[in-house]
N, C-alpha and C positions, 0 to 999 in steps of 0.2 A: 488657742494655738496649739495647746497639747492635744486636744481632740483631732485637730487637722493633722498633726504629725502622726497620730495613731491611725489615721485613715477612717475615723469614726464617722458614720452618717449623721446628717443633721435633719431636724424636723422641718418640713417645708412650711408649717404653720407657725411655730414659735421661733424658728431660726436658731434654736439651741441644739447642742449635741444630744443624741438620743439618751446618753447616760444621765443627762440632766432632767429627763422627763419624770413626771410624777406617776402616781398610780391611776391617773385619770383615764388613760387609754384602756386600762384593764377593768374599769368600773362602768357598769351600765347606769345611765342617769335614772331610769325608772326604778331599778333596784335600789339605788342610793336614796331616792326620794321616799320610797316606802320604808327603808330602814330608818331614815331621819324621823318620819312620823312615829314609828314605833318606839324609838329611843326617847323621844321627847313627850309622848302622849301623857304619861302620868303626871308631869309637872307643869302642864299648861292648862289654862281655863278652857271651858267649852267654846267660848266666843273666839279665842285665839286659834283653837283647833280648826274652826270653820274658816277663818281667814287664811290659815296656812294651806288648807285643802284647796281653796280658791286659787291662791297664788301658785301653788305646785301644779295645779291643773293647767293653768295658762302657760306655764314654762314647759311642761311636758309636751303639750300640743306643738309648741314652737320648736321642740327639739326632736321631732319625729323625722325620720329619714324621708318618708313620703306621706302625703295627706291620706287619711283613712277614707278613701272614696267609697269603700264597700260598706261603711257604717254611716249613719246619720251623725253629723257633728255634735248635736245636742246629746245623743246617747253616749258618745265617747266621753264628753265632758262630765256627764252624769255618772258614768262608771268610775271615772277617776276621782271625782269629788266625793261621791257618796260611798264608794267601796274601797278603792286602792288607797286613798289617803284618809280613811276612817278606820283606825286601828280596832276600835270596839266592834264595829259592824263586821269588819273583814274577818275577825278572829272568833266571832260568836258561833259556837257549835250548834246552837239551837236555831240558827237562821242561815242555812247554807247559801253561798253566793249563787244567784241565778245563772243558768247556763249561758244565756246571751251576754251577761256581764262578763263572765269568765272568758268567753271567746274574744270579746273586745280587749280585755286586759292582757290576755296572752299575746294578742297581735301587737298591742302597744309595747309590751316588754320586748318582743323580738325586733321591733322596728324603731326603738328609741336609740338615739346616738349615745356614744360613751361620754363620760365626764370630760374627755379631752375637747369636746365641743366648746367648752368654756374657755379654751385657750385660742379659739378662732374669733377674732374681733367681729366678723360678720354675723356669726351665730349669736354673740353677746348682744349685738345691736337688735337682732331679731327678737331675742328674749326681752330686752328692755321695751321694745315696741309692743310686745304682747302684754306686758304688765301694765301698760297705759292705754289699752284699747278694749272697748266692750265687744260683746259678741256681734253687735250690729255694725261694727267697724267704726263707731264714733269714739271720741276720746273719753276716757274715764275721768272722774272727778280728781282734782289734785290731791285730795285727802286719801282717796283710794290708791292712787299711784304711790304716794309716800308710804302708805301702810305696806303695800306689796314690796316696795324696795327695802323697807326695814326688815320684813320677813325673809327676803332673799339674802340679805346680808348676814342674817343669822344662819341660814342654810349653808351659805358659802363658808362662813366661819367654822361650821361643823366639819366641812370637807377639808379645810385647811388643818384643823386640829387633828384630823385622822390621817393626814398625809396624802389625801387624795388630790388636792390641788395645792400649788405652791403659794399662790397669792389671790387676792380678790379681783376678779376681772370687771366687776360692776363699776360703772363711772361714778366718780365722786362729785360732790358739789350739789347745786340746786337741782331739784327734780324737774324734768322737762314737763311743761304744761301747767306747772304750779303758778298760781296767781300771785300778784305782789302781796307782801305782808301788810296787814292793816296796822297803822300806827296807833299805839295805845295812849300815847301822851297827847294832850291838847296843845295845838299850836297857838301860842300866846298872841301871834299876829292876828288871829281871827277874833280875839276878844275886844270888847269896847273899852276905851280908856274913860277915865272919870268925866272929861270934857264932853265926850260923845254921849255918855249916859245922861248927863245934865241936859243936853240939848234935846234928847228924845223925850225927857220928862216934861219939857215945856210945850210939846206938840199936842194939841187938843185930840182927844180920842185914844191917846196911847197910855 
């Protein structure tokens, strides 16, 4: 009501007064993702780094303004996974980034949406879908989807901690596509009772 009285404009995406907006609109997603990799590199294992690179690659492709039609999709993903989101390789002075990789990453940086895309439910849905889909369009394994979601929750948590996002836009609850949990306990109803065991022992050949 105060914002209305002041004549303050409202965001068409969040429905909130612009004064309530976070730093999301000022932060490029690609730049943020690269920063996240650099800040967390030293304290994560090699295997986790690979998984982070894979998840961030899928999300970055989903957050492009337009598809990179001038580049082969596999080359874009390779440039992101192997260079942009690989701190050691990207910052190695003895191994300069190839020119073709630099061209791709420069294009990606210019054409990536700002972090405010995370405040758009449709974009969040696109990201969630990307995290659960393989390159050939088929559904990823439930374990891979869960791992990607865990990684992205850490990434979003970092954004919240640094005041870039106000809240976690990722859906809560069971991961879509995940299969039912396998019961670890034995169902007593499937066991034979003493009378049934005695009956089986009297059957010839058993």
